[in-house]
C-alpha positions as CSV (number, residue, x, y, z in Angstrom):
1,M,102.0,135.8,116.0
2,T,103.5,134.3,112.8
3,D,101.4,132.8,110.0
4,H,102.8,129.4,110.8
5,T,101.9,129.6,114.6
6,G,98.4,130.9,113.8
7,R,97.8,128.1,111.4
8,E,99.0,125.5,113.9
9,A,96.6,127.0,116.5
10,V,93.7,126.8,114.0
11,A,94.6,123.2,113.1
12,A,94.8,122.2,116.8
13,V,91.5,123.7,117.8
14,W,89.8,122.3,114.7
15,R,91.0,118.8,115.4
16,I,89.6,118.9,118.9
17,E,86.4,120.9,118.4
18,S,85.3,120.3,114.9
19,A,82.7,117.6,115.7
20,R,81.1,119.8,118.3
21,I,81.0,122.8,116.0
22,V,79.6,120.9,113.0
23,G,77.1,119.1,115.3
24,A,75.9,122.3,116.9
25,L,75.5,124.0,113.5
26,A,73.6,121.0,112.2
27,R,71.2,121.2,115.1
28,Y,70.7,124.9,114.6
29,T,70.1,124.7,110.8
30,G,68.6,121.3,110.6
31,D,70.8,120.7,107.5
32,F,73.8,118.4,107.8
33,A,75.4,119.4,104.5
34,L,74.9,123.1,105.1
35,A,76.4,122.8,108.6
36,E,79.6,121.1,107.3
37,D,79.9,123.9,104.7
38,L,79.4,126.6,107.3
39,A,82.0,125.0,109.6
40,Q,84.5,124.9,106.7
41,E,83.8,128.6,106.0
42,A,84.4,129.5,109.6
43,L,87.7,127.5,109.5
44,A,88.8,129.4,106.4
45,E,88.0,132.7,108.1
46,A,90.1,131.6,111.1
47,L,93.0,130.8,108.9
48,V,93.0,134.4,107.7
49,N,92.2,136.2,111.0
50,W,94.0,134.3,113.7
51,P,97.6,134.6,112.4
52,R,96.9,138.4,112.0
53,E,94.9,139.2,115.1
54,G,95.9,136.4,117.5
55,V,94.0,133.4,118.8
56,P,90.7,134.4,120.5
57,R,90.2,133.6,124.2
58,N,87.4,131.2,123.3
59,P,88.5,129.8,119.9
60,A,85.7,127.2,119.6
61,G,83.1,129.9,120.5
62,W,84.6,132.2,117.8
63,L,84.3,129.4,115.1
64,L,80.7,128.6,116.2
65,T,79.7,132.3,116.1
66,V,81.1,132.7,112.6
67,G,79.3,129.6,111.5
68,R,76.0,130.8,113.0
69,R,76.3,134.1,111.2
70,R,77.2,132.5,108.0
71,A,74.0,130.4,108.5
72,I,72.0,133.6,108.7
73,D,73.6,134.8,105.5
74,A,72.7,131.5,103.8
75,F,69.1,131.7,104.9
76,R,69.0,135.4,103.8
77,R,70.1,134.3,100.3
78,R,67.3,131.8,100.3
79,S,64.8,134.5,101.0
80,A,64.9,133.4,104.6
81,R,62.3,135.6,106.2
82,D,60.8,132.3,107.3
83,E,60.4,131.0,110.9
84,R,63.7,129.2,110.9
85,Y,65.7,132.3,110.0
86,A,63.8,134.4,112.4
87,A,64.5,131.9,115.2
88,L,68.2,131.8,114.4
89,A,68.5,135.6,114.3
90,H,66.5,136.0,117.5
91,G,68.6,133.5,119.3
92,L,71.7,135.4,118.3
93,G,70.3,138.8,119.2
94,E,71.0,139.8,115.5
95,G,68.3,142.5,115.1
96,G,70.4,144.2,112.4
97,A,70.5,141.0,110.3
98,L,66.7,141.0,110.1
99,S,66.6,144.5,108.7
100,G,69.1,143.6,106.0
101,A,72.2,145.2,107.6
102,E,75.5,143.3,107.3
103,P,76.2,141.0,110.3
104,A,78.6,142.5,112.8
105,A,82.1,141.1,112.9
106,P,82.4,138.2,115.3
107,D,83.6,139.0,118.8
108,P,87.0,137.3,119.2
109,D,86.2,136.6,122.8
110,A,82.6,135.5,122.3
111,E,81.4,133.2,125.0
112,V,79.3,130.4,123.6
113,L,77.7,128.4,126.4
114,W,78.1,124.7,125.7
115,D,75.5,122.4,127.2
116,P,77.4,119.2,128.0
117,D,74.3,117.0,127.4
118,Q,73.5,118.8,124.1
119,I,77.2,118.5,123.0
120,D,77.1,114.8,123.5
121,D,73.8,114.5,121.6
122,D,75.2,116.6,118.7
123,V,78.4,114.6,118.4
124,L,76.5,111.3,118.6
125,A,74.0,112.5,116.0
126,L,76.9,113.5,113.8
127,M,78.4,110.0,114.0
128,F,75.1,108.3,113.2
129,T,74.5,110.7,110.3
130,A,78.0,110.4,108.8
131,C,77.7,106.6,109.1
132,H,74.2,106.3,107.7
133,P,73.6,103.0,105.8
134,V,72.3,105.0,102.8
135,L,75.9,105.9,102.1
136,S,78.5,103.6,100.5
137,P,81.2,102.3,102.9
138,E,83.9,104.5,101.3
139,A,81.7,107.6,101.7
140,R,81.0,106.8,105.3
141,V,84.7,106.5,106.1
142,A,85.5,109.8,104.3
143,L,82.6,111.7,105.8
144,T,83.3,110.4,109.3
145,L,87.0,111.4,109.1
146,R,86.0,114.8,107.8
147,V,83.1,115.9,110.0
148,V,83.8,113.8,113.2
149,G,87.6,113.5,113.0
150,G,88.3,116.9,111.7
151,L,90.7,115.7,109.0
152,T,91.1,117.7,105.8
153,S,90.5,116.1,102.4
154,D,94.3,116.1,101.8
155,E,94.9,114.2,105.0
156,I,92.2,111.6,104.2
157,A,93.6,111.2,100.7
158,R,97.1,110.7,102.0
159,A,95.9,108.2,104.5
160,F,94.1,106.0,101.9
161,L,96.6,106.7,99.1
162,V,93.9,108.1,96.8
163,P,93.7,111.5,95.0
164,T,92.4,114.4,97.0
165,A,89.8,114.9,94.2
166,T,88.5,111.4,94.9
167,V,88.0,112.1,98.6
168,Q,86.3,115.5,97.8
169,A,84.0,113.8,95.3
170,R,83.0,111.1,97.9
171,I,82.2,113.8,100.5
172,T,80.2,115.9,98.1
173,R,78.2,112.8,96.9
174,A,77.7,111.7,100.5
175,K,76.2,115.1,101.5
176,K,74.0,115.2,98.4
177,T,72.8,111.6,99.1
178,L,71.9,112.5,102.7
179,G,70.0,115.5,101.5
180,A,68.1,113.6,98.8
181,A,67.3,110.8,101.3
182,R,66.1,113.4,103.8
183,V,68.2,111.8,106.5
184,P,67.4,113.7,109.7
185,F,70.2,115.0,111.9
186,E,69.3,113.2,115.1
187,V,70.2,110.3,117.4
188,P,68.1,107.5,116.1
189,P,65.1,106.3,118.2
190,A,66.0,103.5,120.7
191,R,64.4,100.8,118.5
192,D,66.8,101.7,115.6
193,R,69.8,102.7,117.5
194,R,71.5,99.3,117.9
195,K,71.1,98.5,114.2
196,R,72.5,101.8,113.2
197,L,75.3,101.5,115.7
198,V,76.6,98.6,113.8
199,S,77.4,100.9,110.9
200,V,79.2,103.4,113.2
201,L,81.4,100.6,114.7
202,S,82.2,99.2,111.3
203,V,83.4,102.6,110.0
204,I,85.7,103.0,113.0
205,Y,87.0,99.5,112.6
206,V,87.7,100.0,108.9
207,I,89.7,103.2,109.6
208,F,91.7,101.4,112.3
209,T,92.3,98.3,110.1
210,E,93.8,100.4,107.3
211,G,96.0,102.2,109.9
212,S,97.2,99.0,111.5
213,S,97.8,97.0,108.4
214,A,98.0,99.3,105.4
215,S,96.5,97.6,102.3
216,S,99.0,99.3,100.0
217,G,101.9,101.7,99.9
218,D,105.4,101.7,101.4
219,D,104.5,101.7,105.2
220,L,103.1,98.9,107.2
221,L,101.5,101.2,109.8
222,R,99.7,104.5,109.5
223,L,99.8,105.6,113.1
224,D,97.8,108.8,112.5
225,L,94.9,106.9,110.9
226,A,94.9,104.2,113.6
227,G,95.1,106.9,116.3
228,E,92.2,108.7,114.8
229,A,90.1,105.5,115.0
230,Q,91.1,105.0,118.6
231,R,90.0,108.6,119.4
232,L,86.7,108.1,117.7
233,A,86.1,104.8,119.6
234,R,86.9,106.6,122.9
235,V,84.4,109.4,122.0
236,L,81.8,106.8,121.2
237,A,82.4,104.9,124.4
238,R,81.8,108.1,126.4
239,L,78.6,108.9,124.4
240,V,77.1,105.4,124.5
241,P,78.3,103.9,127.9
242,D,75.6,101.2,128.0
243,E,76.6,99.3,124.8
244,P,79.0,96.4,125.4
245,E,80.1,96.1,121.8
246,V,81.3,99.7,121.8
247,F,83.7,98.8,124.7
248,G,84.5,95.6,122.8
249,L,85.7,97.6,119.9
250,L,87.6,100.0,122.1
251,A,89.3,97.1,123.8
252,L,90.3,95.5,120.5
253,L,91.8,98.8,119.2
254,E,93.7,99.5,122.4
255,L,95.1,95.9,122.7
256,T,96.1,95.8,119.0
257,A,97.7,99.3,119.1
258,A,99.7,98.2,122.2
259,R,101.9,96.1,119.9
260,F,102.6,98.8,117.4
261,P,106.0,99.9,119.0
262,A,107.3,96.4,118.4
263,R,105.7,95.6,115.0
264,T,108.3,97.4,112.9
265,G,112.1,97.5,112.9
266,P,114.5,100.4,112.7
267,D,113.9,100.8,108.9
268,G,110.1,100.3,109.1
269,E,110.3,96.6,108.1
270,P,107.6,94.3,109.7
271,V,108.5,92.3,112.7
272,L,106.4,89.1,113.0
273,L,104.7,88.3,116.3
274,E,107.2,85.5,117.3
275,H,110.1,87.9,116.9
276,Q,108.7,91.0,118.6
277,D,110.3,92.3,121.8
278,R,107.3,92.2,124.1
279,R,109.1,94.6,126.4
280,R,108.3,97.3,123.9
281,W,104.6,96.7,124.0
282,D,102.6,99.6,125.4
283,R,101.6,98.4,128.8
284,A,99.3,101.4,129.4
285,A,97.4,100.6,126.3
286,I,97.1,97.0,127.4
287,R,95.7,98.1,130.7
288,R,93.2,100.4,129.0
289,G,92.2,97.6,126.6
290,R,91.7,95.0,129.4
291,A,89.6,97.5,131.4
292,A,87.4,98.1,128.3
293,L,87.0,94.4,127.8
294,A,86.1,93.8,131.4
295,R,83.5,96.5,131.1
296,A,82.0,94.9,128.0
297,E,81.9,91.5,129.9
298,R,80.2,93.1,132.9
299,T,77.0,93.8,131.0
300,G,76.1,90.1,131.2
301,R,74.9,90.0,127.6
302,G,77.9,88.1,126.2
303,L,80.7,89.5,124.0
304,G,80.0,90.5,120.4
305,A,82.3,90.1,117.4
306,Y,84.6,92.9,118.4
307,G,84.6,91.8,122.0
308,L,85.6,88.3,121.0
309,Q,88.4,89.6,118.9
310,A,89.5,91.7,121.8
311,A,89.6,88.6,124.0
312,I,91.9,87.0,121.5
313,A,94.1,90.1,121.5
314,E,94.2,89.9,125.3
315,C,95.5,86.3,125.2
316,H,98.5,87.6,123.2
317,A,98.9,90.7,125.5
318,V,99.2,88.7,128.7
319,A,101.4,85.8,127.3
320,P,105.2,86.0,128.0
321,S,105.9,84.5,124.5
322,V,104.4,82.9,121.5
323,D,105.0,79.4,122.9
324,E,103.4,80.3,126.2
325,T,100.3,81.7,124.6
326,D,97.0,79.9,125.5
327,W,96.5,78.7,122.0
328,E,93.7,76.3,123.0
329,R,91.7,79.3,124.4
330,V,92.5,81.3,121.2
331,V,91.1,78.4,119.1
332,L,87.9,78.2,121.2
333,I,87.3,82.0,120.9
334,Y,87.9,81.9,117.1
335,E,85.3,79.1,116.9
336,A,82.8,81.2,118.8
337,L,83.6,84.2,116.6
338,G,83.1,82.1,113.4
339,R,79.7,81.1,114.6
340,L,78.7,84.6,115.6
341,A,80.1,86.4,112.6
342,P,81.1,83.9,109.8
343,N,84.0,85.2,107.8
344,P,86.7,83.5,105.8
345,V,89.4,85.6,107.4
346,V,88.2,84.5,110.8
347,D,88.5,80.8,109.6
348,L,92.0,81.5,108.3
349,N,93.1,83.0,111.6
350,R,91.5,80.0,113.4
351,A,93.7,77.8,111.2
352,V,96.8,79.6,112.3
353,A,95.7,79.1,116.0
354,V,95.0,75.4,115.3
355,S,98.5,75.0,113.8
356,M,100.0,76.5,117.0
357,A,97.9,74.4,119.3
358,H,97.9,71.1,117.4
359,G,100.4,71.4,114.6
360,P,100.4,72.3,110.9
361,A,98.8,69.0,109.8
362,A,95.7,69.7,111.8
363,A,95.4,73.2,110.3
364,L,96.0,72.5,106.6
365,P,92.6,71.0,105.9
366,I,90.9,74.2,107.1
367,V,93.1,76.3,104.7
368,D,92.5,73.8,101.9
369,G,88.8,74.2,102.4
370,L,89.1,78.0,102.1
371,A,91.2,77.7,99.0
372,A,88.6,75.4,97.4
373,A,85.8,77.8,98.3
374,G,87.6,80.6,96.5
375,T,86.4,83.3,98.9
376,L,89.9,84.7,99.5
377,A,91.1,84.2,95.9
378,N,92.4,87.8,95.6
379,S,94.0,88.0,99.0
380,H,97.6,87.3,99.8
381,L,96.7,86.1,103.2
382,L,95.6,82.6,102.2
383,P,98.6,81.6,100.2
384,S,101.0,83.1,102.8
385,V,99.4,81.0,105.6
386,R,99.2,77.9,103.3
387,G,102.9,78.4,102.4
388,E,103.8,78.6,106.1
389,L,102.0,75.4,106.9
390,L,103.5,73.5,103.9
391,A,107.0,74.7,104.8
392,R,106.6,73.5,108.4
393,L,105.4,70.1,106.9
394,G,108.6,69.9,104.8
395,R,106.7,70.3,101.5
396,A,109.1,73.0,100.2
397,G,108.1,72.9,96.5
398,E,104.5,73.5,97.3
399,A,105.4,76.1,99.8
400,R,107.4,78.0,97.2
401,A,104.5,78.1,94.9
402,E,102.2,79.5,97.6
403,F,104.7,82.2,98.7
404,G,105.2,83.2,95.1
405,E,101.4,83.7,94.7
406,A,101.3,85.6,98.0
407,V,104.1,88.0,96.7
408,R,102.1,88.5,93.5
409,L,98.9,89.4,95.4
410,C,100.4,91.5,98.2
411,G,99.8,95.3,97.8
412,N,101.9,96.5,100.7
413,E,105.6,96.9,99.9
414,R,106.8,96.1,103.4
415,E,104.8,92.9,103.7
416,R,105.8,91.9,100.2
417,K,109.5,92.0,101.2
418,V,108.8,89.7,104.2
419,L,107.1,87.2,101.8
420,E,110.0,87.5,99.4
421,G,112.3,86.7,102.3
422,K,110.4,83.6,103.1
423,L,110.4,82.5,99.5
424,A,114.2,83.0,99.3
425,A,114.7,81.0,102.5
426,L,113.1,78.0,100.8
427,G,115.7,78.1,98.0
């Protein structure tokens, strides 16, 4: 096996199994930060051994065995003749480790029995721990992508266009914060679960949003990042099958991602909704999204914020064209969303829907109100929408000023070119 093939095998196994491995190690050691370090050490050992000796028959079991034995080493270094170390060693049948002998080399074909229920609990606990409210939003995102998604620090840094050192610092601080706050590695009790679930959903949504509309850089879409968020949402839906908002989020991500194939042109330039070739939309993703939305609705508890956004996305997904979209329904759903989760971006999107249903004159007062409030003062979205409405009303001079401001504020190169094109079209 070549070094390249071996490294590819390690990367593939790690992406699939990392959450299970870190979760299992966290359960065994009772220490989230230590478990993540142990898993990384096992990964490093695999990168050395697998290209030379071949991929073991049970690669995930190999990694977990190495991680467990590194845990024994760690407890030994902590003068670990305590009960936890003894229990770990006894569970592995490592009599020699207790006597101070070096641990035996891991069996390449070690069979680690995975309890499906325990795996699910471990991965769910991992999600809740990585997304704990004691951490900053940036730290939650970085830690979730690292320990649940299996991404490297370099991959996370590339996705968010920040230095690798910044990502590494966020992850290190996050682990120290969790330790200092004595956050237990566990699925929260039922009374706390729903409140904590909000944080988990928010992290997945932030990851997807950055992938579907990059806030900066040269690319409009970052498909790897959006795809990772979809994968996390699917995992969560399997682990928490009785929470409607989990399926609401999954539906939103599937229905939004369904439009990705038509959202950019041959050179990566953005293609606006009215110009997209709907034949290129991913029909399988639309079916998955509508099925997830239907499951969220079947609970009888009503849709949450993500479910309502998914319902809006469904209106677009089933419409043959922009003109044939049920804009009245879209307006009503945005109104419900605004009452449930007040947000200026929701109001701005409602204004767009109102303009499609009732004309730009009906929508302009909504946008003017947002401008007066100043809540979107640093976003290019408000002046771009206001410029569009003014242009449709024939107020070209005011529209030019708005598009000029939108160009100034826009951080994404692809979106900026679209705005510059609209500005140029106004003369």
